[in-house]
C-alpha positions in Angstrom: -79.8 8.5 -63.8 -77.6 7.6 -60.9 -75.6 4.4 -61.3 -74.9 2.5 -58.0 -72.5 -0.4 -57.8 -72.3 -3.4 -55.5 -69.1 -3.7 -53.5 -68.2 -6.9 -55.3 -68.4 -5.2 -58.7 -66.3 -2.2 -57.6 -63.6 -4.5 -56.2 -63.6 -6.4 -59.5 -63.2 -3.1 -61.5 -60.5 -1.9 -59.1 -58.5 -5.1 -59.6 -59.0 -5.0 -63.4 -57.8 -1.4 -63.5 -54.6 -2.2 -61.6 -53.9 -5.6 -63.1 -54.2 -4.3 -66.7 -51.9 -1.4 -66.1 -54.6 1.3 -66.6 -53.8 3.0 -63.3 -51.4 1.7 -60.6 -52.9 0.9 -57.2 -50.5 3.5 -55.6 -52.0 6.2 -57.8 -55.6 5.1 -57.1 -55.0 5.3 -53.4 -53.4 8.7 -53.7 -56.4 10.0 -55.6 -58.8 8.5 -53.1 -56.9 10.2 -50.3 -56.8 13.5 -52.1 -60.5 13.4 -52.6 -61.1 12.5 -49.0 -58.8 15.3 -47.8 -60.6 17.9 -49.9 -63.8 17.1 -48.0 -62.1 17.0 -44.6 -60.5 20.4 -45.2 -63.9 21.9 -46.2 -65.4 20.6 -42.9 -62.4 21.8 -40.9 -62.4 25.3 -42.5 -66.2 25.8 -42.5 -66.6 24.8 -38.8 -63.2 26.0 -37.5 -62.2 22.6 -36.3 -58.8 21.8 -34.9 -58.9 18.3 -33.3 -58.9 15.6 -35.9 -58.7 11.9 -35.4 -58.1 9.2 -38.0 -58.5 5.5 -37.3 -57.2 3.1 -40.0 -57.7 -0.5 -40.7 -55.3 -3.1 -42.2 -56.4 -2.9 -45.8 -56.7 -0.3 -48.6 -59.4 1.6 -46.6 -56.7 2.2 -44.0 -54.3 3.2 -46.7 -56.7 5.9 -47.8 -56.7 7.1 -44.2 -52.9 7.3 -44.1 -52.9 9.4 -47.3 -55.3 11.8 -45.8 -53.2 12.0 -42.6 -50.1 12.9 -44.6 -51.9 15.5 -46.7 -53.6 17.1 -43.7 -50.2 17.2 -41.9 -48.7 19.0 -45.0 -51.5 21.6 -44.6 -50.5 22.2 -41.0 -53.1 20.1 -39.4 -51.8 17.5 -36.9 -54.3 14.5 -36.8 -54.1 11.8 -34.2 -53.8 8.5 -36.1 -54.6 5.1 -34.7 -54.4 1.7 -36.4 -56.5 -1.4 -35.6 -53.7 -3.5 -37.1 -50.1 -4.1 -36.2 -48.2 -1.8 -38.6 -45.6 -4.6 -39.1 -48.4 -6.6 -40.8 -49.4 -4.0 -43.3 -48.9 -4.8 -47.0 -48.8 -3.2 -50.4 -50.1 0.3 -50.9 -51.4 0.6 -47.4 -47.9 -0.1 -46.0 -46.4 2.4 -48.5 -48.7 5.2 -47.3 -48.2 4.3 -43.6 -44.5 4.7 -44.3 -45.0 8.0 -46.1 -47.0 9.3 -43.2 -44.5 8.3 -40.5 -41.6 9.6 -42.6 -43.1 13.1 -42.1 -43.0 12.5 -38.3 -46.5 11.3 -38.0 -47.2 8.9 -35.1 -49.5 5.9 -35.5 -50.7 4.2 -32.3 -51.6 0.5 -32.5 -54.9 -0.2 -30.8 -53.8 -3.8 -30.0 -51.2 -2.5 -27.6 -52.0 -2.3 -23.9 -53.7 0.9 -22.8 -54.0 2.3 -26.3 -57.7 1.6 -26.6 -58.3 3.7 -23.5 -56.4 6.5 -25.0 -58.4 6.2 -28.2 -61.6 6.5 -26.3 -60.4 9.6 -24.6 -59.3 11.1 -27.9 -62.7 10.3 -29.4 -64.4 12.2 -26.6 -62.3 15.2 -27.3 -62.2 15.0 -31.2 -64.1 17.4 -33.4 -63.8 15.4 -36.5 -63.2 11.6 -36.7 -62.3 9.7 -39.9 -63.4 6.1 -40.1 -61.0 4.2 -42.4 -61.3 0.9 -40.7 -63.3 -1.6 -42.7 -63.9 -1.4 -46.5 -66.5 -2.8 -48.9 -65.5 -6.5 -48.4 -67.1 -7.1 -45.0 -69.4 -10.1 -44.9 -69.3 -11.3 -41.3 -70.2 -9.9 -37.8 -67.9 -7.2 -36.6 -66.0 -8.2 -33.4 -62.8 -7.6 -31.5 -60.9 -4.4 -31.9 -63.0 -3.2 -34.8 -66.2 -3.4 -32.7 -64.6 -1.5 -29.8 -63.5 1.2 -32.3 -66.9 1.5 -33.9 -68.6 1.8 -30.5 -66.2 4.5 -29.4 -66.6 6.5 -32.6 -70.4 6.3 -32.3 -70.3 7.5 -28.7 -68.5 10.6 -30.0 -71.0 11.4 -32.7 -73.0 14.0 -30.7 -70.0 16.4 -30.6 -67.8 15.3 -33.5 -68.2 15.1 -37.3 -67.9 11.5 -38.4 -66.6 11.0 -41.9 -66.5 7.4 -43.3 -64.0 6.4 -46.0 -65.7 4.6 -49.0 -68.4 3.0 -46.7 -69.1 3.2 -43.0 -67.3 0.4 -41.2 -69.7 -2.5 -40.5 -72.0 -1.9 -43.4 -72.2 -4.5 -46.2 -71.6 -2.9 -49.6 -73.6 -5.6 -51.4 -76.7 -5.5 -49.3 -76.8 -2.6 -46.8 -76.7 -4.9 -43.8 -75.2 -3.8 -40.6 -73.0 -6.7 -39.4 -73.6 -6.4 -35.7 -72.6 -2.8 -35.4 -71.6 0.0 -37.8 -70.3 3.5 -37.8 -73.0 6.1 -38.0 -71.4 8.7 -40.2 -72.4 12.3 -40.9 -70.7 12.1 -44.3 -69.2 9.3 -46.4 -66.6 10.0 -49.1 -66.8 7.1 -51.5 -64.9 6.4 -54.7 -65.9 6.2 -58.4 -69.5 5.2 -57.8 -71.9 5.1 -54.9 -72.3 1.7 -53.3 -75.5 -0.2 -53.0 -75.0 -0.8 -49.3 -75.3 3.0 -48.7 -78.4 3.3 -50.8 -80.3 0.5 -49.1 -81.4 0.4 -45.5 -80.2 0.2 -42.9 -76.8 1.1 -44.4 -78.3 4.2 -45.9 -79.0 5.6 -42.4 -75.4 5.0 -41.4 -73.8 6.8 -44.4 -75.1 10.3 -44.0 -74.4 12.6 -46.9 -72.5 10.6 -49.6 -69.9 12.3 -51.8 -68.6 10.4 -54.8 -65.0 11.1 -55.9 -63.7 10.1 -59.3 -60.4 8.2 -59.1 -59.9 6.9 -62.6 -61.1 3.3 -62.5 -61.6 1.5 -65.9 -64.2 3.6 -67.8 -65.1 0.6 -69.9 -66.0 -1.6 -67.0 -67.7 1.2 -65.1 -70.0 1.8 -68.1 -71.2 -1.9 -68.0 -74.5 -2.9 -66.4 -73.1 -5.9 -64.4 -73.3 -5.3 -60.7 -75.0 -1.9 -61.3 -78.3 -0.7 -59.8 -80.1 2.3 -61.3 -81.7 5.0 -59.2 -83.9 7.3 -61.3 -84.1 11.0 -60.6 -87.2 13.2 -60.9 -86.3 14.0 -64.6 -85.9 10.3 -65.4 -89.3 9.6 -63.9 -90.8 12.6 -65.7 -89.5 11.2 -69.0 -91.4 7.9 -68.5 -94.8 9.5 -67.9 -97.3 8.7 -70.7 -98.0 11.6 -73.0 -101.5 13.1 -73.2 -102.7 14.0 -76.6 -105.3 16.8 -77.1 -107.6 14.3 -79.0 -107.6 11.6 -76.3 -110.7 10.0 -75.0 -111.4 7.7 -72.1 -110.7 4.7 -74.3 -107.4 5.9 -75.6 -106.2 7.0 -72.2 -106.1 3.4 -71.0 -108.7 1.0 -69.8 -107.9 -1.0 -66.7 -109.8 -3.9 -65.1 -109.2 -4.4 -61.4 -109.9 -7.7 -59.7 -110.0 -6.8 -56.0 -112.1 -6.9 -52.8 -114.0 -9.4 -50.8 -116.6 -9.1 -48.0 -114.9 -6.9 -45.3 -112.1 -5.8 -47.7 -113.9 -3.3 -50.0 -111.4 -0.6 -49.1 -108.7 -2.3 -51.1 -110.7 -2.1 -54.3 -111.6 1.5 -53.5 -108.0 2.6 -53.0 -106.8 0.7 -56.1 -109.5 2.2 -58.3 -109.0 5.8 -57.0 -105.2 5.6 -57.5 -105.7 4.2 -61.1 -107.8 7.2 -62.0 -105.4 9.6 -60.4 -102.7 8.0 -62.4 -104.3 8.8 -65.7 -106.5 5.8 -66.5 -109.4 6.7 -68.8 -111.7 3.9 -67.7 -111.5 1.6 -64.6 -113.8 -1.4 -64.1 -113.7 -3.3 -60.8 -114.6 -6.9 -60.8 -115.8 -7.8 -57.3 -118.6 -9.3 -55.2 -121.9 -7.3 -54.8 -121.0 -6.3 -51.2 -117.8 -4.6 -52.6 -119.6 -3.0 -55.6 -122.1 -1.3 -53.3 -119.3 0.4 -51.4 -117.4 1.2 -54.6 -120.3 2.9 -56.3 -120.4 5.5 -53.5 -116.6 5.8 -52.8 -115.4 6.0 -56.4 -118.5 6.8 -58.6 -116.2 7.1 -61.6 -115.5 3.4 -61.6 -117.7 0.9 -63.5 -118.2 -2.5 -62.0 -118.5 -6.2 -62.9 -120.4 -8.2 -60.2 -118.8 -11.5 -59.4 -120.6 -14.5 -57.9 -119.4 -17.6 -56.1 -118.5 -19.8 -59.1 -114.9 -19.1 -60.1 -115.4 -20.6 -63.6 -118.3 -18.3 -64.3 -116.4 -15.4 -62.8 -113.4 -16.0 -65.1 -115.7 -16.2 -68.1 -117.0 -12.8 -67.3 -113.5 -11.3 -66.8 -112.2 -13.0 -69.9 -115.0 -11.5 -72.0 -114.6 -8.1 -70.5 -110.8 -8.2 -71.0 -111.3 -8.2 -74.8 -112.1 -4.5 -74.3 -109.5 -3.7 -71.6 -105.8 -3.0 -71.9 -104.5 -4.4 -68.6 -105.6 -6.2 -65.4 -104.6 -5.4 -61.8 -105.5 -8.3 -59.4 -105.1 -9.2 -55.8 -105.9 -6.4 -53.3 -108.4 -7.6 -50.7 -109.2 -10.7 -52.8 -109.0 -13.1 -49.9 -107.4 -16.5 -50.0 -110.3 -18.8 -50.5 -110.2 -21.8 -52.8 -112.4 -20.0 -55.3 -110.1 -17.0 -55.3 -107.2 -19.3 -56.0 -108.9 -20.9 -58.9 -109.7 -17.5 -60.4 -106.1 -16.3 -60.0 -104.8 -19.4 -61.7 -107.0 -19.0 -64.7 -106.1 -15.3 -65.0 -102.4 -16.1 -65.0 -102.8 -19.0 -67.4 -105.2 -17.5 -69.9 -105.1 -13.7 -69.8 -102.3 -12.6 -72.1 -102.7 -8.9 -71.6 -100.4 -7.2 -69.0 -101.2 -8.2 -65.4 -100.0 -6.7 -62.1 -100.5 -9.0 -59.2 -100.4 -7.9 -55.5 -101.4 -8.9 -52.0 -103.7 -11.9 -51.8 -103.1 -12.5 -55.5 -99.4 -13.1 -54.7 -100.2 -15.3 -51.7 -102.4 -17.4 -53.9 -99.8 -17.5 -56.7 -97.1 -18.6 -54.3 -98.9 -22.0 -54.1 -98.7 -22.4 -57.9 -95.2 -21.3 -58.8 -95.3 -23.5 -61.9 -98.0 -21.2 -63.2 -95.8 -18.1 -62.6 -92.9 -19.9 -64.3 -95.1 -20.7 -67.3 -96.6 -17.3 -67.7 -96.3 -15.9 -71.2 -97.9 -12.5 -71.0 -96.4 -9.5 -69.2 -96.6 -9.9 -65.5 -95.6 -7.6 -62.6 -95.4 -9.0 -59.0 -95.4 -6.4 -56.2 -94.7 -8.3 -52.9 -93.8 -6.9 -49.5 -91.1 -9.0 -47.7 -93.7 -11.3 -46.1 -95.2 -12.1 -49.5 -91.8 -12.4 -51.1 -91.0 -15.0 -48.4 -94.0 -17.0 -49.4 -92.9 -16.9 -53.0 -89.4 -18.1 -52.1 -89.9 -20.2 -49.0 -87.9 -17.8 -46.8 -88.8 -15.7 -43.8 -89.3 -12.0 -44.1 -86.0 -11.5 -42.1 -84.1 -13.6 -44.7 -85.6 -11.6 -47.5 -84.6 -8.3 -46.0 -81.1 -9.6 -45.1 -80.1 -9.5 -48.8 -82.9 -8.0 -50.9 -80.8 -7.5 -54.0 -79.8 -11.2 -54.1 -83.4 -12.4 -53.5 -84.7 -10.2 -56.3 -82.0 -11.3 -58.7 -82.4 -15.0 -58.1 -86.1 -14.9 -58.4 -86.2 -13.0 -61.7 -83.6 -15.3 -63.1 -86.2 -18.1 -62.7 -89.6 -16.5 -63.1 -90.5 -14.5 -66.3 -91.9 -11.5 -64.4 -91.0 -8.0 -63.4 -90.5 -8.1 -59.6 -91.1 -5.1 -57.4 -90.0 -5.8 -53.8 -91.6 -3.2 -51.6 -89.9 -1.8 -48.5 -87.4 0.9 -47.5 -85.6 1.2 -50.9 -88.1 -0.6 -53.2 -86.3 -2.7 -55.8 -87.5 -3.4 -59.3 -86.0 -5.9 -61.7 -87.1 -7.4 -65.0 -86.8 -11.1 -65.9 -83.6 -12.7 -67.1 -79.9 -12.6 -66.2 -79.3 -9.5 -68.3 -82.1 -7.4 -66.8 -81.5 -4.1 -65.1 -82.2 -3.5 -61.4 -83.7 -0.3 -60.2 -83.8 1.3 -56.7 -86.7 3.6 -56.0 -85.5 6.9 -54.5 -88.9 8.1 -53.1 -91.1 7.2 -50.1 -91.1 7.5 -46.3 -91.9 5.6 -43.2 -95.4 7.0 -43.1 -96.3 4.8 -46.1 -95.9 1.7 -43.8 -99.7 1.7 -43.4 -102.6 -0.6 -44.5 -103.7 0.0 -48.0 -100.5 1.6 -49.3 -99.8 -1.4 -51.5 -103.4 -1.2 -53.0 -102.6 2.3 -54.1 -99.4 1.1 -55.8 -101.3 -1.6 -57.6 -103.8 0.9 -59.0 -100.9 3.2 -60.1 -99.0 0.5 -61.9 -102.2 -0.9 -63.5 -103.0 2.5 -65.0 -99.5 2.8 -66.4 -99.8 -0.6 -68.0 -103.2 0.3 -69.4 -101.6 3.4 -70.9 -99.2 1.3 -72.9 -96.0 1.4 -70.9 -93.9 -1.7 -70.8 -94.1 -3.8 -67.6 -90.6 -2.8 -66.3 -91.2 0.9 -67.0 -94.6 0.7 -65.4 -93.1 -0.8 -62.2 -90.2 1.7 -62.0 -92.4 4.7 -62.7 -95.2 3.4 -60.5 -92.9 2.9 -57.5 -91.5 6.5 -58.0 -95.0 8.0 -58.3 -96.3 6.1 -55.3 -93.4 7.2 -53.1 -93.5 10.8 -54.4 -97.2 10.9 -53.6 -96.4 9.7 -50.1 -93.7 12.3 -49.7 -96.0 15.1 -50.8 -98.7 13.9 -48.5 -96.2 13.6 -45.6 -95.2 17.2 -46.1 -98.8 18.2 -45.5 -99.7 15.8 -42.7 -96.5 14.4 -41.3 -95.3 10.8 -41.6 -96.8 9.7 -38.3 -100.4 10.3 -39.4 -100.3 9.2 -43.0 -103.1 7.0 -44.4 -103.3 5.1 -47.7 -106.1 7.4 -48.9 -103.7 10.4 -48.4 -101.3 8.7 -50.7 -104.0 8.1 -53.3 -105.0 11.7 -53.1 -101.4 12.7 -53.5 -100.9 10.9 -56.8 -102.3 13.9 -58.7 -99.8 16.2 -57.1 -97.0 13.8 -57.9 -98.0 13.6 -61.5 -98.3 17.4 -61.7 -94.8 17.8 -60.2 -93.2 15.4 -62.7 -95.1 16.9 -65.6 -93.4 20.3 -64.8 -90.0 18.6 -65.3 -90.8 17.2 -68.8 -88.7 18.6 -71.5 
């Protein structure tokens, strides 16, 4: 299980390590520079590179660059080193390592001096490897001035030079993955102690390239804590979550799922959810829907049983409530529509159905108008919004949601007693309460940005809930299975042509793959 930290958490651990005398800051910087240099030497030797350029900022990130410059020089490599800051204004360990580098005869050219930026651009065009040691994990505002000019010059060199970022590409927010105006597009990033969330979440992930994590000896006690940590499960972790199948199982003991989905013109949502639920191991799936949907469903998914709903929400709920006595979980929302009758039905489901519920799509849009019901929910609940639906739940725009997805997810689950699965590039899952863990899904691809993909996810999670998994585990595993099914389908069909039905069909391949990894 990979542990990924926010930039704020890593800065706190770094300060604790130094202030409590565990490891001096000078030693930490030396270790970071040594780890960086190892990777640089590998690139240089493997690719027979000779022209190396290092650009350093004013802080500890720049200090790491000066350490690497010194160590490379001691290996007979003569890097060209530039600084975005006046060396006279450097402080602490960054100043110490600047002095150590220049004491060996190394030259540092300040980019604020007249004409030096032009020389830097020329050197970038000629360099074979460029080390970005400009901005660290603390950035929280738009990049401008000298730093922006540097980043632009480095990126222009990327077609012919290897770009290696130190700790995090300059311009990427370590807490959110945001690009603050512009950011270095690295081929590789050498980061320290733990991977940073900003390089695991888009668009920062696309800027980081291959990420190498170097251990530098920060406080083991604080690094082991959950605060500020996001978990990214690997294939073996997902495999361990899969429900076990016993030889004596029957359709009742494999999990019985009720799906409330579909409306006239939206029968496909119910079809996709039902098919995905069966592919995810459900023993029995019953779909509650209007007659127009049932007619389609009986042909498209003949394995599913049906409960015909009418126009009266009170009567419809009584039917569902009675049926739910025999079912293990309920999936609701796909293609449901946003009529007043649908809203009344969703309200009653949330208020009176105590068994586990996964709510998606129109179900979320309707629930957004009754947040007090969500806050008062007592039974297990999973919400699976995309950024637009998350915006309706929180009163924000989709752009605001995507600007800091981690913060949005954390704040919401601190208030609402539900497991939240925020869909998108780098799906996040978090359980309710301040002590809950946050999970980052590692699977999926751009081809899954297609109508009906969320309906498939709802069916998968519903089946896992019905099989007896806890809500948080169902959401984490469901997201992983969903993305893996999409990845396997994309291998066959390509991302460009992927449809939701391809993802549903790929679920069985995903389950089979994970089952092979079970120990």
